[in-house]
BALO-665117 format. One record per atom (N, C-alpha, C, O, CB): atom name; residue in one letter; chain; residue number from 1; x, y, z. Coordinates in steps of 0.02 Angstrom, whole numbers, plus 32768, in hexadecimal, padded with zeros to 4 digits. Each point is the difference from the previous one (the first is absolute). Last residue first. Glycine has a CB too. Layout:
<kolmars>
(kolmar 'CA'; 'A'; 'A'; NUM; (X; Y; Z))
...
</kolmars>
This chain:
<kolmars>
(kolmar 'N'; 'H'; 'A'; 57; (2EAF; 997F; 3C87))
(kolmar 'CA'; 'H'; 'A'; 57; (7FDF; 8022; 7FC8))
(kolmar 'C'; 'H'; 'A'; 57; (7FBE; 801B; 8015))
(kolmar 'O'; 'H'; 'A'; 57; (7FDD; 801F; 7FD8))
(kolmar 'CB'; 'H'; 'A'; 57; (805B; 7F98; 7FD8))
(kolmar 'N'; 'G'; 'A'; 56; (8061; 7FC4; 80DA))
(kolmar 'CA'; 'G'; 'A'; 56; (802C; 802B; 7FDB))
(kolmar 'C'; 'G'; 'A'; 56; (7FE2; 801D; 7FC1))
(kolmar 'O'; 'G'; 'A'; 56; (8024; 8016; 7FD3))
(kolmar 'CB'; 'G'; 'A'; 56; (8038; 7FA8; 805B))
(kolmar 'N'; 'E'; 'A'; 55; (7F4F; 7FAB; 808F))
(kolmar 'CA'; 'E'; 'A'; 55; (8012; 7FE4; 7FC0))
(kolmar 'C'; 'E'; 'A'; 55; (802F; 802B; 7FD7))
(kolmar 'O'; 'E'; 'A'; 55; (801F; 7FE7; 7FD1))
(kolmar 'CB'; 'E'; 'A'; 55; (7F74; 7FE1; 8030))
(kolmar 'N'; 'G'; 'A'; 54; (806F; 8062; 8103))
(kolmar 'CA'; 'G'; 'A'; 54; (7FCB; 7FE1; 7FD8))
(kolmar 'C'; 'G'; 'A'; 54; (801B; 7FE6; 7FBF))
(kolmar 'O'; 'G'; 'A'; 54; (803A; 7FEC; 7FFC))
(kolmar 'CB'; 'G'; 'A'; 54; (7F73; 805F; 8039))
(kolmar 'N'; 'L'; 'A'; 53; (80E6; 801D; 8065))
(kolmar 'CA'; 'L'; 'A'; 53; (7FC9; 802F; 7FF7))
(kolmar 'C'; 'L'; 'A'; 53; (7FC7; 7FE3; 7FD6))
(kolmar 'O'; 'L'; 'A'; 53; (7FDD; 8025; 7FDD))
(kolmar 'CB'; 'L'; 'A'; 53; (8075; 8038; 802C))
(kolmar 'N'; 'R'; 'A'; 52; (8095; 7F53; 8033))
(kolmar 'CA'; 'R'; 'A'; 52; (7FD5; 7FFE; 803C))
(kolmar 'C'; 'R'; 'A'; 52; (7FC1; 802A; 7FF8))
(kolmar 'O'; 'R'; 'A'; 52; (7FDD; 800C; 8031))
(kolmar 'CB'; 'R'; 'A'; 52; (8089; 7FE1; 8014))
(kolmar 'N'; 'G'; 'A'; 51; (805B; 8000; 7F20))
(kolmar 'CA'; 'G'; 'A'; 51; (7FE4; 7FBE; 8007))
(kolmar 'C'; 'G'; 'A'; 51; (7FD1; 7FF8; 803B))
(kolmar 'O'; 'G'; 'A'; 51; (7FE5; 7FCA; 800B))
(kolmar 'CB'; 'G'; 'A'; 51; (8081; 800D; 7FC2))
(kolmar 'N'; 'S'; 'A'; 50; (803C; 80F2; 8046))
(kolmar 'CA'; 'S'; 'A'; 50; (7FF6; 7FDB; 7FC1))
(kolmar 'C'; 'S'; 'A'; 50; (7FE8; 7FB9; 800E))
(kolmar 'O'; 'S'; 'A'; 50; (801C; 7FDC; 8029))
(kolmar 'CB'; 'S'; 'A'; 50; (803D; 806A; 7FA1))
(kolmar 'N'; 'L'; 'A'; 49; (7FE9; 8061; 80E2))
(kolmar 'CA'; 'L'; 'A'; 49; (7FBA; 7FFB; 7FEB))
(kolmar 'C'; 'L'; 'A'; 49; (7FF4; 7FD3; 7FC3))
(kolmar 'O'; 'L'; 'A'; 49; (7FC9; 7FE6; 7FF7))
(kolmar 'CB'; 'L'; 'A'; 49; (8029; 808A; 8038))
(kolmar 'N'; 'L'; 'A'; 48; (80EC; 7FBB; 8038))
(kolmar 'CA'; 'L'; 'A'; 48; (7FD1; 7FF4; 8037))
(kolmar 'C'; 'L'; 'A'; 48; (7FBA; 7FF0; 7FE8))
(kolmar 'O'; 'L'; 'A'; 48; (7FDF; 7FD4; 801B))
(kolmar 'CB'; 'L'; 'A'; 48; (8065; 8079; 802C))
(kolmar 'N'; 'E'; 'A'; 47; (8065; 7FF7; 7F1E))
(kolmar 'CA'; 'E'; 'A'; 47; (800D; 7FBC; 801A))
(kolmar 'C'; 'E'; 'A'; 47; (7FCF; 7FED; 8037))
(kolmar 'O'; 'E'; 'A'; 47; (7FE9; 7FC7; 8002))
(kolmar 'CB'; 'E'; 'A'; 47; (8090; 8048; 7FE2))
(kolmar 'N'; 'H'; 'A'; 46; (7F7D; 80CD; 7FC7))
(kolmar 'CA'; 'H'; 'A'; 46; (7FEC; 7FD0; 7FCC))
(kolmar 'C'; 'H'; 'A'; 46; (800A; 7FB9; 8019))
(kolmar 'O'; 'H'; 'A'; 46; (7FD3; 7FD6; 7FF7))
(kolmar 'CB'; 'H'; 'A'; 46; (804C; 807D; 7FAF))
(kolmar 'N'; 'R'; 'A'; 45; (802D; 805A; 80E4))
(kolmar 'CA'; 'R'; 'A'; 45; (7FB6; 8000; 7FFD))
(kolmar 'C'; 'R'; 'A'; 45; (7FE8; 7FCC; 7FCE))
(kolmar 'O'; 'R'; 'A'; 45; (7FD1; 7FDB; 800D))
(kolmar 'CB'; 'R'; 'A'; 45; (802D; 809F; 8013))
(kolmar 'N'; 'E'; 'A'; 44; (80EA; 7FA9; 7FEB))
(kolmar 'CA'; 'E'; 'A'; 44; (7FE8; 7FE1; 803D))
(kolmar 'C'; 'E'; 'A'; 44; (7FB3; 7FFB; 8000))
(kolmar 'O'; 'E'; 'A'; 44; (7FE5; 7FCC; 8011))
(kolmar 'CB'; 'E'; 'A'; 44; (807F; 8061; 802D))
(kolmar 'N'; 'A'; 'A'; 43; (8001; 8046; 7F12))
(kolmar 'CA'; 'A'; 'A'; 43; (8010; 7FB9; 7FFB))
(kolmar 'C'; 'A'; 'A'; 43; (7FE6; 7FDA; 803D))
(kolmar 'O'; 'A'; 'A'; 43; (7FE5; 7FCA; 7FFB))
(kolmar 'CB'; 'A'; 'A'; 43; (8081; 8051; 7FBF))
(kolmar 'N'; 'S'; 'A'; 42; (7F8C; 80D0; 8046))
(kolmar 'CA'; 'S'; 'A'; 42; (7FCF; 7FE2; 7FD2))
(kolmar 'C'; 'S'; 'A'; 42; (800B; 7FB5; 7FFA))
(kolmar 'O'; 'S'; 'A'; 42; (7FCF; 7FDA; 7FFD))
(kolmar 'CB'; 'S'; 'A'; 42; (802A; 8093; 7FC5))
(kolmar 'N'; 'A'; 'A'; 41; (80A2; 800E; 80BD))
(kolmar 'CA'; 'A'; 'A'; 41; (7FBE; 8001; 8021))
(kolmar 'C'; 'A'; 'A'; 41; (7FCB; 7FDF; 7FD5))
(kolmar 'O'; 'A'; 'A'; 41; (7FD6; 7FDB; 8019))
(kolmar 'CB'; 'A'; 'A'; 41; (804B; 808E; 8023))
(kolmar 'N'; 'P'; 'A'; 40; (80BE; 7FAE; 7F69))
(kolmar 'CA'; 'P'; 'A'; 40; (7FFB; 7FD0; 8038))
(kolmar 'C'; 'P'; 'A'; 40; (7FBB; 7FFF; 8022))
(kolmar 'O'; 'P'; 'A'; 40; (7FE7; 7FCA; 800F))
(kolmar 'CB'; 'P'; 'A'; 40; (8092; 8048; 8003))
(kolmar 'N'; 'N'; 'A'; 39; (7F8B; 8031; 7EED))
(kolmar 'CA'; 'N'; 'A'; 39; (8028; 8018; 8038))
(kolmar 'C'; 'N'; 'A'; 39; (7FF5; 7FD2; 803C))
(kolmar 'O'; 'N'; 'A'; 39; (7FD0; 7FDA; 7FFF))
(kolmar 'CB'; 'N'; 'A'; 39; (8029; 809F; 7FD6))
(kolmar 'N'; 'L'; 'A'; 38; (7FED; 7F32; 7F2A))
(kolmar 'CA'; 'L'; 'A'; 38; (7FDC; 8018; 803B))
(kolmar 'C'; 'L'; 'A'; 38; (8032; 801A; 8034))
(kolmar 'O'; 'L'; 'A'; 38; (8034; 7FE2; 800C))
(kolmar 'CB'; 'L'; 'A'; 38; (7F6F; 7FCC; 7FDE))
(kolmar 'N'; 'G'; 'A'; 37; (8087; 7FEA; 7F34))
(kolmar 'CA'; 'G'; 'A'; 37; (8009; 8047; 800D))
(kolmar 'C'; 'G'; 'A'; 37; (7FDC; 801B; 803D))
(kolmar 'O'; 'G'; 'A'; 37; (7FFE; 803C; 800A))
(kolmar 'CB'; 'G'; 'A'; 37; (8011; 7FCE; 7F80))
(kolmar 'N'; 'V'; 'A'; 36; (7F97; 7F1D; 7FE4))
(kolmar 'CA'; 'V'; 'A'; 36; (8043; 8017; 8013))
(kolmar 'C'; 'V'; 'A'; 36; (7FFE; 804A; 8012))
(kolmar 'O'; 'V'; 'A'; 36; (7FD1; 8023; 7FF0))
(kolmar 'CB'; 'V'; 'A'; 36; (8063; 7F87; 7FC4))
(kolmar 'N'; 'V'; 'A'; 35; (7F30; 7F66; 8015))
(kolmar 'CA'; 'V'; 'A'; 35; (7FFB; 8046; 8016))
(kolmar 'C'; 'V'; 'A'; 35; (8044; 8014; 8019))
(kolmar 'O'; 'V'; 'A'; 35; (801C; 7FE1; 802E))
(kolmar 'CB'; 'V'; 'A'; 35; (7F68; 8013; 7FF1))
(kolmar 'N'; 'D'; 'A'; 34; (801D; 7F42; 7F31))
(kolmar 'CA'; 'D'; 'A'; 34; (802F; 8016; 8033))
(kolmar 'C'; 'D'; 'A'; 34; (7FF5; 8049; 800E))
(kolmar 'O'; 'D'; 'A'; 34; (7FFA; 8029; 7FD2))
(kolmar 'CB'; 'D'; 'A'; 34; (805A; 7F81; 8009))
(kolmar 'N'; 'L'; 'A'; 33; (7F24; 7F76; 7FAF))
(kolmar 'CA'; 'L'; 'A'; 33; (8002; 8048; 800B))
(kolmar 'C'; 'L'; 'A'; 33; (8030; 800F; 8038))
(kolmar 'O'; 'L'; 'A'; 33; (7FF9; 7FE6; 8037))
(kolmar 'CB'; 'L'; 'A'; 33; (7F90; 8027; 7FA1))
(kolmar 'N'; 'R'; 'A'; 32; (803B; 7F1D; 7F69))
(kolmar 'CA'; 'R'; 'A'; 32; (801A; 8017; 8040))
(kolmar 'C'; 'R'; 'A'; 32; (8000; 804C; 8002))
(kolmar 'O'; 'R'; 'A'; 32; (800E; 8021; 7FCE))
(kolmar 'CB'; 'R'; 'A'; 32; (8039; 7F77; 803D))
(kolmar 'N'; 'K'; 'A'; 31; (7F1B; 7FA1; 7F68))
(kolmar 'CA'; 'K'; 'A'; 31; (8036; 8032; 7FFF))
(kolmar 'C'; 'K'; 'A'; 31; (8014; 8013; 8046))
(kolmar 'O'; 'K'; 'A'; 31; (7FDC; 7FF3; 8030))
(kolmar 'CB'; 'K'; 'A'; 31; (7FF9; 8039; 7F63))
(kolmar 'N'; 'G'; 'A'; 30; (7F70; 7F44; 801A))
(kolmar 'CA'; 'G'; 'A'; 30; (8040; 7FDD; 8001))
(kolmar 'C'; 'G'; 'A'; 30; (803C; 802F; 7FFD))
(kolmar 'O'; 'G'; 'A'; 30; (8037; 7FEB; 7FEE))
(kolmar 'CB'; 'G'; 'A'; 30; (7F91; 7FB6; 7FDC))
(kolmar 'N'; 'M'; 'A'; 29; (7F49; 8095; 8048))
(kolmar 'CA'; 'M'; 'A'; 29; (8017; 7FF9; 7FBB))
(kolmar 'C'; 'M'; 'A'; 29; (8044; 7FDD; 7FFC))
(kolmar 'O'; 'M'; 'A'; 29; (801D; 7FFB; 7FCA))
(kolmar 'CB'; 'M'; 'A'; 29; (7FA3; 806D; 8019))
(kolmar 'N'; 'R'; 'A'; 28; (7FDF; 7FC9; 80EE))
(kolmar 'CA'; 'R'; 'A'; 28; (7FCE; 7FD7; 7FDE))
(kolmar 'C'; 'R'; 'A'; 28; (8012; 7FF4; 7FB7))
(kolmar 'O'; 'R'; 'A'; 28; (7FEB; 7FCF; 7FE2))
(kolmar 'CB'; 'R'; 'A'; 28; (7FBE; 805E; 806C))
(kolmar 'N'; 'E'; 'A'; 27; (80DC; 8066; 8032))
(kolmar 'CA'; 'E'; 'A'; 27; (800C; 7FBB; 8013))
(kolmar 'C'; 'E'; 'A'; 27; (7FCE; 7FD1; 7FDF))
(kolmar 'O'; 'E'; 'A'; 27; (8011; 7FC8; 7FED))
(kolmar 'CB'; 'E'; 'A'; 27; (801F; 805F; 807F))
(kolmar 'N'; 'Y'; 'A'; 26; (7FB5; 80C3; 7F79))
(kolmar 'CA'; 'Y'; 'A'; 26; (8039; 7FE7; 7FDA))
(kolmar 'C'; 'Y'; 'A'; 26; (800E; 7FB7; 8010))
(kolmar 'O'; 'Y'; 'A'; 26; (8010; 7FD9; 7FD3))
(kolmar 'CB'; 'Y'; 'A'; 26; (8020; 809A; 802C))
(kolmar 'N'; 'K'; 'A'; 25; (7F27; 7FF6; 807C))
(kolmar 'CA'; 'K'; 'A'; 25; (7FEC; 7FFB; 7FB9))
(kolmar 'C'; 'K'; 'A'; 25; (8039; 7FE5; 7FD5))
(kolmar 'O'; 'K'; 'A'; 25; (7FF6; 7FD6; 7FD5))
(kolmar 'CB'; 'K'; 'A'; 25; (7FBB; 8089; 803C))
(kolmar 'N'; 'A'; 'A'; 24; (8079; 7FCE; 80D4))
(kolmar 'CA'; 'A'; 'A'; 24; (7FD5; 7FC6; 7FF8))
(kolmar 'C'; 'A'; 'A'; 24; (7FEB; 7FF7; 7FB7))
(kolmar 'O'; 'A'; 'A'; 24; (7FFE; 7FC7; 7FE7))
(kolmar 'CB'; 'A'; 'A'; 24; (7FD8; 8049; 808E))
(kolmar 'N'; 'R'; 'A'; 23; (80A6; 80B2; 7FC5))
(kolmar 'CA'; 'R'; 'A'; 23; (8029; 7FC3; 8004))
(kolmar 'C'; 'R'; 'A'; 23; (7FD6; 7FC2; 7FF4))
(kolmar 'O'; 'R'; 'A'; 23; (8015; 7FD3; 7FDB))
(kolmar 'CB'; 'R'; 'A'; 23; (8039; 8067; 8076))
(kolmar 'N'; 'V'; 'A'; 22; (7F41; 8091; 7FC0))
(kolmar 'CA'; 'V'; 'A'; 22; (8026; 7FFD; 7FC1))
(kolmar 'C'; 'V'; 'A'; 22; (802A; 7FC1; 7FFE))
(kolmar 'O'; 'V'; 'A'; 22; (8003; 7FDD; 7FCE))
(kolmar 'CB'; 'V'; 'A'; 22; (8000; 80A1; 802C))
(kolmar 'N'; 'G'; 'A'; 21; (7F8B; 7FAB; 80CD))
(kolmar 'CA'; 'G'; 'A'; 21; (7FD1; 7FF2; 7FCA))
(kolmar 'C'; 'G'; 'A'; 21; (8023; 7FFA; 7FBD))
(kolmar 'O'; 'G'; 'A'; 21; (7FF1; 7FD2; 7FD9))
(kolmar 'CB'; 'G'; 'A'; 21; (7FB6; 806A; 8066))
(kolmar 'N'; 'D'; 'A'; 20; (80D4; 8008; 807F))
(kolmar 'CA'; 'D'; 'A'; 20; (7FEE; 7FB9; 8005))
(kolmar 'C'; 'D'; 'A'; 20; (7FD1; 7FEC; 7FC7))
(kolmar 'O'; 'D'; 'A'; 20; (8007; 7FCA; 7FE4))
(kolmar 'CB'; 'D'; 'A'; 20; (8007; 803C; 8099))
(kolmar 'N'; 'L'; 'A'; 19; (8027; 80DD; 7F97))
(kolmar 'CA'; 'L'; 'A'; 19; (803A; 7FDA; 7FE8))
(kolmar 'C'; 'L'; 'A'; 19; (7FF2; 7FB5; 8003))
(kolmar 'O'; 'L'; 'A'; 19; (8013; 7FDC; 7FD2))
(kolmar 'CB'; 'L'; 'A'; 19; (8039; 8080; 8054))
(kolmar 'N'; 'A'; 'A'; 18; (7F10; 802F; 8035))
(kolmar 'CA'; 'A'; 'A'; 18; (8004; 800B; 7FB8))
(kolmar 'C'; 'A'; 'A'; 18; (803A; 7FDA; 7FE2))
(kolmar 'O'; 'A'; 'A'; 18; (7FF9; 7FE0; 7FCB))
(kolmar 'CB'; 'A'; 'A'; 18; (7FD3; 8092; 8043))
(kolmar 'N'; 'A'; 'A'; 17; (801C; 7F8D; 80DC))
(kolmar 'CA'; 'A'; 'A'; 17; (7FCC; 7FD8; 7FE0))
(kolmar 'C'; 'A'; 'A'; 17; (8001; 8007; 7FB4))
(kolmar 'O'; 'A'; 'A'; 17; (7FF6; 7FD0; 7FDB))
(kolmar 'CB'; 'A'; 'A'; 17; (7FC4; 803D; 808C))
(kolmar 'N'; 'V'; 'A'; 16; (80D6; 807A; 8019))
(kolmar 'CA'; 'V'; 'A'; 16; (8016; 7FBB; 8001))
(kolmar 'C'; 'V'; 'A'; 16; (7FCD; 7FD3; 7FDE))
(kolmar 'O'; 'V'; 'A'; 16; (8013; 7FD4; 7FDA))
(kolmar 'CB'; 'V'; 'A'; 16; (802C; 8041; 8091))
(kolmar 'N'; 'S'; 'A'; 15; (7F85; 80CA; 7FB0))
(kolmar 'CA'; 'S'; 'A'; 15; (8038; 7FFB; 7FD1))
(kolmar 'C'; 'S'; 'A'; 15; (801A; 7FB8; 7FFC))
(kolmar 'O'; 'S'; 'A'; 15; (800E; 7FE7; 7FC9))
(kolmar 'CB'; 'S'; 'A'; 15; (8011; 8090; 8050))
(kolmar 'N'; 'S'; 'A'; 14; (7F3D; 7FBB; 8087))
(kolmar 'CA'; 'S'; 'A'; 14; (7FE3; 8001; 7FBC))
(kolmar 'C'; 'S'; 'A'; 14; (8036; 7FFC; 7FCA))
(kolmar 'O'; 'S'; 'A'; 14; (7FF5; 7FE2; 7FCC))
(kolmar 'CB'; 'S'; 'A'; 14; (7FAA; 8061; 8060))
(kolmar 'N'; 'A'; 'A'; 13; (8096; 7FCD; 80C0))
(kolmar 'CA'; 'A'; 'A'; 13; (7FEE; 7FBD; 7FE9))
(kolmar 'C'; 'A'; 'A'; 13; (7FE4; 8000; 7FB9))
(kolmar 'O'; 'A'; 'A'; 13; (8006; 7FCE; 7FDD))
(kolmar 'CB'; 'A'; 'A'; 13; (7FE5; 8012; 8099))
(kolmar 'N'; 'D'; 'A'; 12; (80B5; 80EE; 7FC8))
(kolmar 'CA'; 'D'; 'A'; 12; (7FCC; 7FDB; 8024))
(kolmar 'C'; 'D'; 'A'; 12; (7FF1; 7FBD; 7FDF))
(kolmar 'O'; 'D'; 'A'; 12; (801F; 7FED; 7FCE))
(kolmar 'CB'; 'D'; 'A'; 12; (7FB0; 8080; 8056))
(kolmar 'N'; 'W'; 'A'; 11; (80E2; 8033; 7F98))
(kolmar 'CA'; 'W'; 'A'; 11; (7FE7; 8020; 803C))
(kolmar 'C'; 'W'; 'A'; 11; (7FD0; 7FD5; 8027))
(kolmar 'O'; 'W'; 'A'; 11; (7FFB; 8006; 803D))
(kolmar 'CB'; 'W'; 'A'; 11; (8013; 8065; 7F89))
(kolmar 'N'; 'I'; 'A'; 10; (80CB; 7F89; 7F85))
(kolmar 'CA'; 'I'; 'A'; 10; (7FC3; 7FDB; 8010))
(kolmar 'C'; 'I'; 'A'; 10; (7FE7; 801B; 8043))
(kolmar 'O'; 'I'; 'A'; 10; (8021; 7FF6; 8033))
(kolmar 'CB'; 'I'; 'A'; 10; (8004; 7FA1; 7F8D))
(kolmar 'N'; 'H'; 'A'; 9; (8079; 80E6; 7F80))
(kolmar 'CA'; 'H'; 'A'; 9; (7FF8; 7FEB; 8046))
(kolmar 'C'; 'H'; 'A'; 9; (7FBE; 7FDB; 8007))
(kolmar 'O'; 'H'; 'A'; 9; (7FCC; 8018; 7FE8))
(kolmar 'CB'; 'H'; 'A'; 9; (807A; 804A; 8041))
(kolmar 'N'; 'S'; 'A'; 8; (8087; 7FF2; 7F11))
(kolmar 'CA'; 'S'; 'A'; 8; (7FBA; 7FF8; 8013))
(kolmar 'C'; 'S'; 'A'; 8; (7FFE; 7FEA; 8049))
(kolmar 'O'; 'S'; 'A'; 8; (8032; 7FEB; 801C))
(kolmar 'CB'; 'S'; 'A'; 8; (7FAB; 7FF8; 7F6D))
(kolmar 'N'; 'D'; 'A'; 7; (80ED; 8037; 7FEF))
(kolmar 'CA'; 'D'; 'A'; 7; (7FE3; 8042; 800D))
(kolmar 'C'; 'D'; 'A'; 7; (7FB5; 7FFD; 800F))
(kolmar 'O'; 'D'; 'A'; 7; (7FDD; 8033; 7FFD))
(kolmar 'CB'; 'D'; 'A'; 7; (807A; 7FFD; 7FB8))
(kolmar 'N'; 'T'; 'A'; 6; (7FF3; 7EF7; 7FE0))
(kolmar 'CA'; 'T'; 'A'; 6; (8031; 8031; 8018))
(kolmar 'C'; 'T'; 'A'; 6; (7FE0; 8044; 8003))
(kolmar 'O'; 'T'; 'A'; 6; (7FDB; 8013; 7FD2))
(kolmar 'CB'; 'T'; 'A'; 6; (8084; 7FAA; 7FFC))
(kolmar 'N'; 'L'; 'A'; 5; (7F44; 7F65; 7FED))
(kolmar 'CA'; 'L'; 'A'; 5; (7FE0; 8032; 802C))
(kolmar 'C'; 'L'; 'A'; 5; (8033; 802F; 801F))
(kolmar 'O'; 'L'; 'A'; 5; (7FF4; 801C; 8036))
(kolmar 'CB'; 'L'; 'A'; 5; (7FB2; 7F92; 7FE1))
(kolmar 'N'; 'D'; 'A'; 4; (8032; 7F96; 7F14))
(kolmar 'CA'; 'D'; 'A'; 4; (8033; 8027; 8021))
(kolmar 'C'; 'D'; 'A'; 4; (7FDF; 8038; 8028))
(kolmar 'O'; 'D'; 'A'; 4; (7FE4; 802F; 7FE3))
(kolmar 'CB'; 'D'; 'A'; 4; (8071; 7FB6; 7FC3))
(kolmar 'N'; 'V'; 'A'; 3; (7F6C; 7F20; 7FED))
(kolmar 'CA'; 'V'; 'A'; 3; (7FE2; 803F; 8014))
(kolmar 'C'; 'V'; 'A'; 3; (8034; 8025; 8029))
(kolmar 'O'; 'V'; 'A'; 3; (8012; 7FE9; 8037))
(kolmar 'CB'; 'V'; 'A'; 3; (7F76; 7FE6; 7FC9))
(kolmar 'N'; 'V'; 'A'; 2; (807F; 7F5E; 7F41))
(kolmar 'CA'; 'V'; 'A'; 2; (801E; 8023; 8038))
(kolmar 'C'; 'V'; 'A'; 2; (7FDA; 8041; 800C))
(kolmar 'O'; 'V'; 'A'; 2; (7FF5; 8027; 7FD2))
(kolmar 'CB'; 'V'; 'A'; 2; (807E; 7FA6; 8015))
(kolmar 'N'; 'M'; 'A'; 1; (7F6D; 7F2F; 7F9B))
(kolmar 'CA'; 'M'; 'A'; 1; (7FEE; 8046; 8003))
(kolmar 'C'; 'M'; 'A'; 1; (8021; 801D; 803E))
(kolmar 'O'; 'M'; 'A'; 1; (8003; 7FE0; 8034))
(kolmar 'CB'; 'M'; 'A'; 1; (7F8F; 800C; 7F90))
</kolmars>
């Protein structure tokens, strides 16, 4: 699955947590989720916070 976030912006931890939750659900089904199209600021925020916000759901 590919989530294309072109023209979107990750503003806070709740956005990262939502993406982590979706990714976790796909991984439990043996699927892969790729997030593409993040602008540099959003990519940095996502990398900094992803996996550090609890269970992701």
